[in-house]
C-alpha positions in Angstrom: 6.1 -10.5 -15.6 2.9 -10.9 -17.8 0.4 -8.0 -17.0 -2.2 -9.3 -19.2 -5.7 -10.9 -17.8 -6.4 -14.6 -18.1 -9.3 -15.8 -20.4 -11.5 -16.3 -17.0 -10.5 -12.6 -15.8 -11.2 -11.2 -19.3 -14.7 -13.0 -19.3 -15.2 -11.6 -16.1 -14.5 -8.0 -17.4 -17.1 -8.4 -20.2 -19.5 -9.9 -17.8 -19.5 -6.8 -15.2 -19.2 -4.5 -18.2 -22.4 -6.0 -19.8 -24.1 -5.7 -16.2 -23.5 -2.4 -16.0 -24.8 -1.7 -19.5 -28.0 -3.5 -18.3 -28.5 -2.3 -14.8 -27.0 1.2 -14.4 -29.5 3.8 -14.7 -29.0 7.9 -15.0 -30.3 7.7 -11.2 -27.7 5.3 -9.8 -24.9 7.6 -11.6 -26.4 10.7 -10.4 -26.1 9.4 -6.9 -23.0 7.5 -6.9 -21.1 9.8 -9.2 -22.3 13.3 -8.9 -23.8 13.1 -5.2 -21.3 10.8 -3.9 -23.7 9.0 -1.8 -25.7 5.5 -1.6 -29.3 6.7 -2.2 -32.5 4.9 -2.9 -31.6 3.7 -6.6 -28.1 2.6 -5.9 -29.5 0.3 -3.3 -31.2 -1.7 -5.8 -28.0 -1.6 -8.0 -25.9 -2.8 -5.5 -28.0 -5.4 -4.2 -28.1 -6.9 -7.9 -24.3 -6.9 -7.6 -24.3 -8.6 -4.4 -26.6 -11.5 -6.0 -23.6 -11.9 -7.9 -21.1 -11.8 -5.4 -19.4 -9.0 -6.8 -19.4 -6.6 -4.0 -17.1 -8.9 -2.1 -15.6 -11.1 -4.4 -12.4 -11.9 -2.3 -14.6 -12.9 0.9 -15.1 -16.4 2.0 -18.3 -18.1 0.2 -19.6 -18.8 3.8 -20.0 -15.0 4.4 -21.3 -14.0 0.7 -18.2 -14.0 -1.1 -16.7 -15.9 -4.5 -13.0 -16.5 -3.0 -11.7 -14.7 -6.0 -8.3 -13.0 -6.1 -7.8 -9.3 -5.3 -6.9 -8.8 -8.8 -10.2 -9.8 -9.9 -11.7 -7.7 -7.5 -9.7 -5.0 -9.0 -11.1 -5.8 -12.4 -14.8 -5.4 -11.1 -13.8 -2.1 -9.4 -12.1 -0.8 -12.6 -15.1 -1.6 -14.7 -17.6 0.1 -12.3 -15.4 3.0 -11.8 -14.6 3.8 -15.7 -18.6 3.7 -15.9 -19.0 6.4 -13.4 -20.4 3.9 -10.6 -18.7 4.6 -7.3 -17.5 1.6 -5.8 -15.7 2.8 -2.5 -18.3 1.7 -0.1 -17.6 2.0 3.9 -19.8 -1.4 4.3 -17.5 -3.4 1.5 -14.1 -1.6 1.8 -13.7 -0.9 5.3 -16.4 -2.2 7.9 -16.6 -5.6 6.5 -12.9 -6.4 6.0 -12.3 -5.2 9.5 -15.2 -7.4 10.6 -13.8 -10.5 8.9 -10.2 -10.0 10.3 -11.0 -8.7 13.8 -14.8 -9.6 14.5 -15.9 -12.6 16.6 -17.8 -15.5 14.6 -21.0 -14.1 16.0 -20.5 -10.9 14.5 -19.2 -12.3 11.2 -22.3 -14.5 11.1 -24.8 -11.4 11.7 -23.2 -8.6 9.6 -21.0 -10.1 6.9 -23.8 -11.6 4.6 -26.1 -8.9 4.5 -23.1 -6.2 3.6 -22.3 -8.9 0.7 -25.9 -9.0 -0.4 -25.9 -5.0 -0.8 -28.4 -4.9 2.0 -26.5 -2.7 4.5 -25.0 0.9 3.9 -22.1 2.2 6.4 -21.1 5.7 6.7 -17.6 6.4 8.1 -17.2 8.0 11.4 -13.9 8.7 12.3 -12.9 12.6 11.8 -13.6 15.1 14.6 -12.8 18.7 14.4 -9.6 18.3 16.3 -8.5 14.8 14.9 -8.5 14.7 11.1 -5.2 13.0 9.9 -4.4 12.4 13.7 -7.0 9.6 14.5 -5.6 9.0 17.9 -6.7 12.4 18.9 -10.4 11.7 18.6 -12.3 12.4 21.5 -16.1 11.5 21.2 -16.8 9.5 24.7 -18.4 5.8 24.6 -19.0 5.3 28.5 -19.4 1.9 29.9 -22.8 1.3 31.4 -23.5 -2.2 31.9 -24.5 -3.7 28.6 -24.1 -1.0 26.7 -21.6 2.1 25.7 -23.3 5.5 26.1 -21.8 7.9 23.6 -21.5 11.6 23.6 -19.7 14.0 21.1 -19.5 14.8 17.3 -18.5 13.6 14.0 -17.5 15.8 11.0 -17.2 14.9 7.2 -19.7 11.7 7.7 -20.4 11.3 3.8 -23.6 9.7 3.0 -24.4 9.4 6.8 -27.8 11.0 5.5 -28.6 7.6 3.7 -26.7 5.1 5.9 -28.1 2.2 8.0 -25.0 2.2 10.4 -22.2 4.3 11.6 -18.9 2.6 11.5 -17.7 4.5 14.5 -14.4 5.2 16.3 -14.6 6.4 19.9 -12.8 6.6 23.1 -14.0 3.8 25.5 -10.5 4.3 27.8 -10.0 8.0 28.4 -7.1 7.3 30.9 -5.3 4.8 28.6 -2.2 6.6 26.1 -4.2 7.9 23.0 -3.5 5.1 20.9 -4.6 2.5 23.1 -8.0 4.0 24.2 -9.8 4.1 21.1 -12.5 1.3 20.1 -14.7 0.6 16.9 -18.4 0.6 17.5 -21.2 -0.3 14.9 -24.1 2.0 15.9 -27.6 1.8 14.4 -28.3 5.4 12.6 -32.0 5.4 14.1 -30.6 5.1 17.6 -32.4 8.0 20.0 -29.9 10.9 20.5 -28.2 10.9 17.0 -28.8 14.3 14.9 -27.1 14.8 11.3 -26.6 18.1 9.8 -25.6 18.6 6.4 -22.0 20.2 5.1 -21.6 21.0 1.7 -18.3 20.5 -0.3 -16.6 22.5 -2.7 -17.5 19.7 -5.1 -21.1 20.2 -4.5 -22.1 16.9 -3.0 -23.3 16.4 0.8 -21.4 15.5 3.8 -22.4 15.6 7.2 -21.9 16.4 10.9 -23.3 13.9 13.3 -24.1 14.7 17.0 -24.2 12.1 19.7 -26.4 12.9 22.5 -26.6 10.0 25.5 -26.7 7.5 22.5 -27.1 3.8 23.7 -25.1 1.1 21.8 -25.3 -2.5 22.8 -21.7 -3.8 23.8 -21.9 -6.6 21.3 -21.7 -4.0 18.7 -17.9 -3.6 19.9 -15.8 -4.9 17.1 -12.4 -6.6 17.9 -10.7 -5.9 21.1 -11.6 -2.8 23.4 -8.9 -0.1 23.1 -7.5 -1.5 20.0 -9.3 0.4 17.6 -6.7 2.7 16.4 -4.6 -0.5 15.2 -7.6 -1.9 13.5 -8.7 1.4 12.0 -5.2 1.7 10.4 -5.5 -1.8 8.9 -8.9 -0.7 7.7 -7.6 2.3 5.9 -5.0 0.2 4.1 -8.0 -2.3 2.8 -9.8 1.1 1.4 -6.6 2.2 -0.5 -6.5 -0.3 -3.5 -7.9 2.4 -5.7 -9.3 1.5 -9.2 -8.1 4.1 -11.9 -11.2 3.5 -14.1 -12.5 6.9 -13.6 -9.3 8.4 -14.3 -9.0 6.6 -17.8 -12.5 7.5 -18.4 -11.7 11.1 -18.0 -8.6 10.9 -20.2 -10.7 8.9 -22.9 -13.3 11.4 -23.1 -10.5 14.2 -23.3 -8.6 12.4 -26.0 -11.6 12.3 -28.1 -12.5 15.7 -27.6 -9.1 16.9 -28.8 -9.8 15.0 -32.2 -12.9 16.6 -32.6 -12.8 20.4 -31.3 -10.7 22.7 -33.4 -8.5 25.7 -33.2 -7.5 27.9 -36.1 -9.1 25.3 -38.5 -7.1 22.5 -37.0 -7.9 19.5 -34.7 -6.5 20.3 -30.8 -5.1 16.9 -31.3 -2.4 18.0 -33.7 -1.1 20.6 -31.2 2.1 19.2 -29.9 1.8 20.8 -26.6 -1.7 19.1 -26.1 -0.3 15.7 -27.4 2.5 15.8 -25.3 0.2 16.4 -22.2 -2.1 14.0 -23.0 0.7 11.2 -23.6 2.2 12.3 -20.0 -1.1 11.8 -18.5 -1.5 8.4 -20.4 1.8 7.4 -18.7 1.0 8.5 -15.1 -2.4 7.0 -15.2 -0.7 3.6 -16.2 1.7 3.9 -13.3 -1.4 4.3 -11.1 -2.6 1.0 -12.4 0.5 -0.9 -11.8 0.3 0.4 -8.3 -3.2 -0.6 -7.8 -2.2 -4.2 -9.3 0.6 -4.3 -6.9 -1.5 -3.7 -4.1 -3.9 -6.3 -5.2 -1.0 -8.9 -5.4 0.3 -8.1 -1.9 -3.2 -8.7 -0.7 -3.3 -12.0 -2.4 -0.2 -12.9 -0.6 -1.9 -12.5 2.8 -0.2 -9.0 3.7 -1.7 -5.9 4.4 -0.3 -3.0 2.3 0.9 -0.3 4.5 3.2 2.3 2.6 2.5 0.8 -0.7 -1.0 1.9 -0.2 0.2 5.6 0.9 2.4 5.5 -2.4 -0.7 4.3 -4.3 -3.1 7.0 -2.8 -0.8 10.1 -3.1 0.1 9.4 -6.6 -3.1 8.5 -7.9 -5.0 11.5 -6.4 -2.3 14.1 -7.3 -2.4 12.5 -10.9 -5.9 13.1 -11.1 -5.4 16.7 -9.9 -2.9 17.2 -13.0 -5.4 15.6 -15.1 -7.9 18.0 -14.6 -5.6 20.8 -14.5 -4.3 19.4 -18.0 -8.1 19.3 -19.0 -8.9 22.8 -17.7 -5.9 24.0 -19.8 -7.1 22.4 -23.0 -10.8 23.7 -22.7 -9.8 27.3 -21.8 -12.9 29.4 -20.5 -15.0 26.8 -21.2 -13.6 24.3 -18.9 -15.3 26.6 -16.2 -19.0 25.7 -17.3 -20.7 23.5 -15.2 -23.1 20.5 -16.1 -26.0 21.7 -17.5 -24.5 24.5 -19.7 -24.8 23.4 -23.5 -21.2 25.0 -23.8 -19.8 22.7 -21.2 -17.0 20.5 -22.6 -17.8 16.5 -22.0 -21.1 17.5 -20.1 -19.1 19.4 -17.3 -17.3 16.5 -15.9 -13.8 18.1 -15.9 -15.3 21.3 -14.0 -16.9 18.8 -11.5 -13.7 16.8 -11.1 -11.3 20.0 -11.0 -13.3 20.6 -7.6 -13.6 17.1 -6.5 -10.0 16.3 -6.9 -9.0 18.8 -4.3 -10.9 16.7 -1.9 -9.4 13.5 -2.9 -5.9 14.9 -1.6 -7.4 15.6 1.8 -9.9 12.9 2.8 -8.8 9.2 3.8 -5.4 10.7 4.5 -3.8 13.7 3.4 -1.0 13.6 1.0 1.6 15.1 3.6 0.5 12.3 5.9 1.0 9.7 2.8 4.5 11.0 2.4 5.1 10.6 5.9 4.1 7.1 5.8 6.0 6.5 3.0 9.4 7.8 4.7 9.2 6.3 7.8 7.6 2.8 7.3 8.8 2.4 3.4 12.2 4.2 3.7 13.3 3.5 7.4 13.5 7.4 7.8 13.2 8.8 11.2 10.0 10.7 12.5 
């Protein structure tokens, strides 16, 4: 099998790289990479991406896409992530694809073009204190009230909700139905009366949020797909989310390799130490496996199928590889690896210290490693529950 890029795909990579060099600013990197959010500077950057169709390249042209393949989508995401611009947005990776697959034509016309143009920011509203990995256990209530649903309850770990325009909300619309059949998906305007956002700070140092609903009225036209089928739609959306680019891991490894060539121990570059060399070689091999996982998922999507256990395999392997990579880097740096950004002694500007904290979260959100292994066992290997 030929894993090389076509001439057109290579041109696309070069165009994206040139765009990033021209348009990415320190403020964009600060917001997307260090703050893990979509703030004011990022909006302008993503609007320019949207003008080129690069936010949603696989979507139909009538909704703002370019009708490119998912492999080309991956190429764009790889370049953005390598250059420390966060690319996993709820609007383009979860809400948009779900509306495209399950929404009415009216909803597609209303929501998809502005999402594709980078004009709307969504935040994810799935997790609750009692419903993390078990999304079917969510209990926020959306009560039928004529042309509206009235919503009461709370959500937790709602990253970027303090910047978002809309909340991509999973809510229980049918409390008497079996728990997998009573959940629906709703689009909620964050400016609605009765919404309160309170910050939560992660161990990585960026803000996520608790969101409280107090008699919030949401038009029924904002119900996406079939009422009571939200859990199944959420499961599909999560599979869309898991085409993980490996650009960030590749960048971290490249920076680490460069460091070992320059830094010295006992008068010799670290790069000549056989233990360091073997650990870096092992990480290079594992990151290449992650890249092949991503390409496989892109291929599956291009066949018109939704990856399921394949996405779980990619997610667990990439996040645990990133954990291993930061552990390796911390051992190479020694005590200096604990220094944070801003210290003149921090190797590669504190990126490894930051990632060492961040990557713990990666194995938890969007499905814990334990849940991913259960999916692989049951759906991939056919093992019993």
